[in-house]
C-alpha positions in Angstrom: 54.1 58.7 -67.6 57.5 58.7 -65.7 58.3 56.7 -62.7 55.3 56.5 -60.3 55.6 57.3 -56.6 54.4 53.8 -55.8 53.4 50.8 -57.9 49.7 50.3 -57.9 50.0 46.7 -58.8 51.8 46.1 -55.5 49.0 47.1 -53.3 48.3 44.5 -50.5 45.0 44.7 -48.7 45.4 44.7 -44.9 41.8 44.9 -44.0 39.2 47.1 -42.3 39.8 49.7 -39.7 37.6 52.0 -37.7 34.6 49.5 -38.1 32.0 51.2 -35.7 29.0 49.6 -37.3 28.2 47.7 -34.0 27.6 51.1 -32.5 25.4 52.1 -35.3 28.1 54.5 -36.7 29.1 55.0 -40.3 32.7 56.2 -40.8 34.0 58.5 -43.5 37.5 59.6 -44.3 40.6 58.1 -42.7 43.6 60.4 -42.6 46.7 58.9 -40.9 50.1 60.3 -39.6 52.9 59.0 -37.5 53.1 60.7 -34.2 56.3 61.4 -32.2 55.1 58.7 -29.7 55.6 56.1 -32.3 51.8 55.5 -32.9 49.7 56.1 -36.0 47.3 58.9 -35.4 44.2 58.7 -37.5 41.5 61.4 -38.1 38.0 60.3 -39.4 34.4 61.4 -39.3 31.5 59.4 -38.1 27.8 59.8 -37.8 24.6 57.9 -36.8 22.8 57.6 -40.2 19.2 59.0 -40.3 18.6 56.5 -43.0 20.4 53.3 -42.5 19.8 52.3 -46.1 21.6 55.5 -47.3 24.1 56.3 -44.6 26.3 58.3 -47.1 23.5 60.9 -47.5 23.1 62.2 -44.0 26.4 63.3 -42.7 25.2 67.0 -42.5 22.7 66.0 -39.8 25.3 65.9 -37.0 28.7 64.3 -37.8 31.9 64.3 -35.6 35.6 64.4 -36.4 37.3 61.7 -34.1 41.0 61.2 -33.3 42.1 57.5 -33.0 45.6 55.9 -32.4 47.0 52.5 -33.1 50.4 50.9 -33.0 50.3 49.7 -36.6 48.7 51.2 -39.8 46.2 48.3 -39.9 45.1 48.8 -36.3 43.3 48.1 -34.0 42.5 51.7 -33.4 41.3 53.3 -30.1 39.4 56.5 -30.3 41.2 59.0 -28.2 38.9 62.0 -28.5 36.3 64.0 -30.5 38.0 66.9 -32.2 34.9 68.4 -33.7 31.2 68.0 -33.0 28.1 69.3 -34.6 24.4 69.6 -33.9 22.6 70.1 -37.3 22.0 73.7 -36.6 22.7 77.0 -38.4 24.5 78.7 -35.5 27.9 78.6 -37.4 29.2 77.8 -40.9 30.3 74.2 -39.8 27.6 73.5 -37.2 25.5 71.1 -39.2 28.2 68.6 -40.3 32.0 68.1 -40.6 33.6 65.7 -42.9 36.8 65.2 -45.0 39.5 65.6 -42.2 43.0 65.6 -43.6 46.0 65.8 -41.2 49.3 67.4 -42.0 52.5 68.5 -40.2 54.2 71.7 -41.5 57.8 72.4 -41.7 57.4 74.8 -38.5 56.2 71.5 -36.8 52.7 72.6 -36.3 49.9 70.2 -37.1 47.0 71.3 -39.4 43.7 69.5 -39.9 41.8 70.5 -43.0 38.1 69.8 -43.2 34.7 70.4 -44.8 31.8 71.9 -42.9 28.3 73.0 -43.7 25.3 74.7 -42.0 21.6 74.6 -41.7 21.5 71.0 -42.7 22.0 72.1 -46.4 24.2 70.2 -48.6 24.9 73.3 -50.8 26.7 75.3 -48.0 29.8 73.1 -47.9 32.9 75.1 -47.3 36.4 74.6 -46.1 38.2 75.4 -42.8 41.5 74.6 -41.0 42.4 73.7 -37.4 45.9 74.1 -36.1 47.7 72.7 -33.0 51.1 72.1 -31.6 50.3 68.5 -30.6 48.1 65.8 -32.3 46.2 65.7 -28.9 45.3 69.5 -29.3 44.1 71.8 -28.2 43.0 72.7 -31.7 42.4 76.3 -32.9 40.0 77.2 -35.7 41.5 79.3 -38.4 38.1 79.9 -39.8 35.8 80.5 -36.7 33.3 83.2 -38.0 33.6 82.2 -41.7 35.2 79.5 -43.8 38.5 80.0 -45.5 37.3 78.8 -48.8 33.6 79.1 -49.6 31.4 78.7 -52.6 31.5 81.7 -55.0 28.8 84.4 -54.5 28.1 84.0 -58.2 26.3 80.6 -58.2 27.1 80.1 -61.8 30.9 80.0 -61.1 33.0 76.8 -61.2 32.6 76.5 -57.4 29.3 78.2 -56.9 27.5 75.1 -55.3 30.2 73.6 -53.0 33.7 73.7 -52.0 34.8 70.4 -50.3 37.3 67.6 -50.1 40.3 69.9 -49.1 43.9 68.7 -49.8 46.7 70.9 -48.3 50.2 71.2 -49.8 53.0 73.1 -48.3 54.6 74.3 -51.5 58.3 73.4 -51.9 59.0 77.1 -52.8 57.0 78.5 -49.9 53.3 79.2 -49.3 50.2 77.0 -48.9 48.4 75.5 -51.8 44.9 74.2 -51.0 43.2 72.0 -53.6 39.5 71.1 -53.3 36.6 69.7 -55.2 34.1 72.2 -56.6 30.7 72.0 -58.2 28.8 74.8 -60.0 25.1 75.3 -60.0 23.6 73.8 -63.1 19.9 74.9 -62.5 17.2 75.3 -59.8 14.3 73.1 -58.8 10.7 74.2 -58.6 11.2 75.1 -55.0 14.2 77.3 -55.7 16.8 74.9 -54.4 20.0 74.7 -56.5 21.0 71.7 -58.5 24.7 70.4 -58.4 26.7 70.7 -61.6 29.8 68.7 -62.5 32.7 67.8 -60.3 35.9 69.8 -60.8 39.3 70.1 -58.9 40.3 73.7 -58.1 43.0 75.4 -56.2 43.4 78.3 -53.7 46.8 79.7 -52.5 48.0 81.8 -49.6 51.3 83.1 -48.3 50.4 82.2 -44.7 48.5 79.3 -43.2 46.0 81.8 -41.8 45.2 83.1 -45.3 43.7 84.9 -47.0 43.3 82.2 -49.6 43.0 83.4 -53.3 41.3 81.1 -55.9 43.6 80.3 -58.7 42.8 82.1 -62.1 43.3 78.8 -63.9 40.4 77.1 -62.1 39.2 74.5 -62.7 42.6 72.7 -62.9 41.0 69.5 -63.8 37.5 69.4 -65.4 36.7 65.7 -65.9 33.1 66.3 -67.2 31.5 64.0 -68.4 33.6 61.7 -66.3 33.3 61.9 -62.5 36.0 61.9 -59.9 36.5 63.5 -56.6 38.3 63.3 -53.2 41.7 64.8 -54.2 44.8 64.0 -52.2 47.9 65.9 -53.2 51.6 65.6 -52.3 55.0 66.6 -53.7 57.7 63.8 -54.3 60.7 63.2 -56.5 60.4 66.7 -58.1 56.7 66.2 -59.1 53.3 66.9 -57.9 50.9 63.9 -57.4 47.2 63.8 -57.1 45.0 60.7 -56.0 41.3 60.8 -56.7 38.4 58.4 -56.3 37.1 57.3 -59.8 33.3 57.7 -59.7 32.6 56.4 -63.2 33.2 52.7 -62.6 30.7 50.5 -60.9 33.0 49.6 -57.9 34.9 52.8 -57.7 38.7 52.4 -57.9 41.3 55.3 -57.9 43.1 57.5 -60.3 46.7 59.0 -60.1 47.7 62.2 -61.8 51.1 63.7 -62.3 52.1 67.5 -62.7 55.4 69.3 -63.1 54.1 72.5 -61.6 50.9 71.5 -59.6 48.7 73.5 -62.1 48.7 71.5 -65.3 47.9 67.8 -64.8 48.5 65.0 -67.2 46.2 62.1 -68.0 45.8 59.7 -65.1 46.7 56.1 -64.6 45.0 53.5 -62.3 45.9 54.4 -58.6 44.2 51.4 -56.8 41.8 48.7 -57.9 38.1 48.5 -57.6 36.8 47.1 -54.3 35.4 44.0 -56.0 38.9 42.8 -56.9 39.6 42.0 -53.2 36.1 41.8 -51.6 34.3 39.9 -54.3 31.2 42.2 -53.9 30.3 44.0 -57.1 28.4 46.8 -55.3 31.1 47.6 -52.7 33.0 50.8 -53.2 36.4 52.4 -52.4 36.6 56.2 -51.9 38.5 59.0 -50.0 42.2 58.0 -50.6 44.8 59.2 -48.0 48.3 58.2 -47.6 50.6 57.5 -44.8 54.2 58.4 -45.3 57.4 56.8 -43.9 60.3 58.6 -42.3 61.9 59.0 -45.8 59.0 60.9 -46.9 57.7 58.3 -49.2 54.2 56.6 -49.0 54.0 53.4 -47.3 50.1 52.8 -46.9 47.0 53.8 -48.6 43.9 54.5 -46.5 40.4 54.5 -48.0 36.8 54.1 -46.9 35.1 50.9 -47.9 31.3 50.5 -47.9 27.9 49.7 -49.5 28.2 46.0 -48.6 25.1 44.2 -49.7 24.5 43.1 -46.0 25.4 46.5 -44.4 25.5 49.7 -46.4 27.5 51.6 -43.6 31.0 52.5 -44.3 34.3 52.0 -42.4 38.1 52.3 -43.2 40.3 50.1 -45.1 44.2 50.0 -45.4 46.6 48.7 -48.1 50.3 48.3 -47.8 52.2 49.9 -50.7 54.8 47.1 -51.5 57.6 47.0 -54.0 
């Protein structure tokens, strides 16, 4: 592989952020951006677990997307407002749960928050929407109010017939919006008729305008890792190449993978993007997931944000930050 956008061996752990476990919350996703006010603005989702032993399973029972700020990437962070709230109902496509917030600033200076929503407390209704605002403090406008911008295929046997989640937005250097996402098909049905999730894949939908419509790419899935497992794509363009970070789900402690592409469609073999959590926590069951990057004024990444959880003494999740040195 040619020169990497950062040196994975130079990651320096800075510690936990958004640790809300004292209030009973588990935190998922931590997407950062520098604001014009000189603060780091960070968007996360949080929920009160229905099952404290498996907090990562109950997000669709009523999660929130929260906006927090800090003077430094490593915090401490203060929650400024709740951007999205849910009640576990079926009143809208995203009324049960909202996760996977990712914050971006477009060339026209607008802010975009991509996210995953679901309805009726059903895992297999996950779909993708966007919020837009002129300020990181809002007000935020849904671009997918009555229906999501990207939803599972009507043909449940299609590559994304089970779910579409983990959105990663890219303003293409040649124009248009490219929205990468994780997809799963339906591999079968249980006796009660409920669908069974198939393998994880990385797919793409494109649009000429932020508002859409978004067209699923004919080459989908772009990355089909089966029987390996990885998810949580984060995509950006740097030094004339496209880069994709993903959580490696095949290793016991869940490290990260880094892919490179010349065109954003065909992706090469990955290299290690960040280490397993055990390498710096000492706990073999602890995991790192959901990579997000913070960029400096030169457009290059300076910090890696993840979620860290499944500690033997407390399974709830919070954030974690690495400095990208070298």
